[in-house]
Steps between C-alpha positions, in 0.01 A plus 500: 500500500634845401592707807382863514754755625490599865239782513703721746811460285296583189371822659843607631661443156208684334544795729877505431431499124250776527762705695747480210276729295595803700870464429441441132342844472835650588646375168246702300474813711387795294288284267127574488331282766230396249766384258671291766161349619379442144818329396499270800142386439540481121779243554299333779202471265698348213663250739164412648335440160771245418475324841123497491499333161734233636265431803172453328412821321272788590171317527320468835674798663304790659648786299290775666657405832846480346461853369386631835791329678746635246368855534476503881796285588791477253463802276340737744746440783814511286392818319436655843840380629699631199324835507539532875873415487546773239323757720592398856798275463548133562526512881172673580318307225617162640401612848140574383460194275654295781179560704323243274580215750326687782197600288458165333557293819220695678262498206573130432433400856172686490396330173606153624332551837829416677656666804791738468599425861782257416643766268483794737870487607603458134278791383634719775860431387409555140326830577799610707733411217305717258513797732878462526542441121276786406685737734835388356375544141380856568823590675708374201282665237515864379187503286281812493180465697250504211652219292566302819137533610373410150729200482388371839138555406540303178679220689213485752252463216705212368490334844115528510464367149737209561334393825157499335633298213684252725197429718285427193774305326532265799126434508500436126789252522327312781176479297682385186733210599469380137724786389861440597709793639738508197200505262327774691826702517523468121134612456558809708817557302308502178259752649800712613631493145174651376549796739852551378386640167337820625783546755764486230301734275438760775857457628639543150321824462661627817853423378788412736572152354853474636712216361281264298732204563499565873123537508455172314746318724332627818155418347607138439632468859177653642277278285670174610604549868257738677215423260457140385712320754394712798131482405511124455666442837263744669196319348634165619566617856207729574235227465674280756549737794280747692486839326616674815825299482531551119474872562773501758732304272472779248747690715759317302412728208616824666777320687649356186431831322732682740766233466489509121507881500804501721678249278428691181609828659806328658433662832436382853181588680505755775482353853136626531400344177677173582311487835172544313581226252593260782171579672321414174674167491428430872131580443473253211670218693279567802195485274594153380558382854176659631277333240679163531453503882137608488407265216702173540309348214683739275856387470599673179596165353465411133158386392 
């Protein structure tokens, strides 16, 4: 019998892959955000068409749902991220988008009818880490107030859209066990590819293409790692664990984002930022322990 991947490992790796998208933006700084977003999802769409044809074709898939998930989750969030980074900088943007674990964990527990009590210590650590990280990001930045506020507002809209998408996506996957996670990831990828066309057109009218070769290279990376692979792993893991825990494991997205940004910039984090990142990690590990202790039937083992 084929063994499914460990759901916790799948979610952790998915979060790490999602986090790599922040660092990739640094390689195309100055390029119109719509061009970057459109190029990413154009490649994702083409890749998904090929993969979908190899896994049974397009029949039997709920395309309206796929379009909604693409708009609210993949395309909407990344466009918000890229735009916010351009206005407010990577640090403040990651700090705001990094609140997704808190928002999703609370909303997921409410929708599942589960208690957040086992996750209270983890949520407290995660909230504290965001206060520390946000403060460090503001201290390190020198952005004018208006673009900073606009960028943070756009990032907050991305958080709201993603959490709404993620809640609905989980319910959809649980109702449709006949659709495998890779197949659904490909379906959403095709839908993302459809949105890429207007993004590229509007972005092209705004200019600021940057280096075409670099944009294409970044687009291919983004289409494979934080798009198809991350979505597939997330889809596998989220149906097997409580949504409150899945939300907390999303802290690996901002955590890995900071690590990747440091590596790309070839610089060490400040002591304050490092403390915030370690608090993020501690919160995630505490969440795993809290759920495992409160629900012994859930072992996180392969199914």
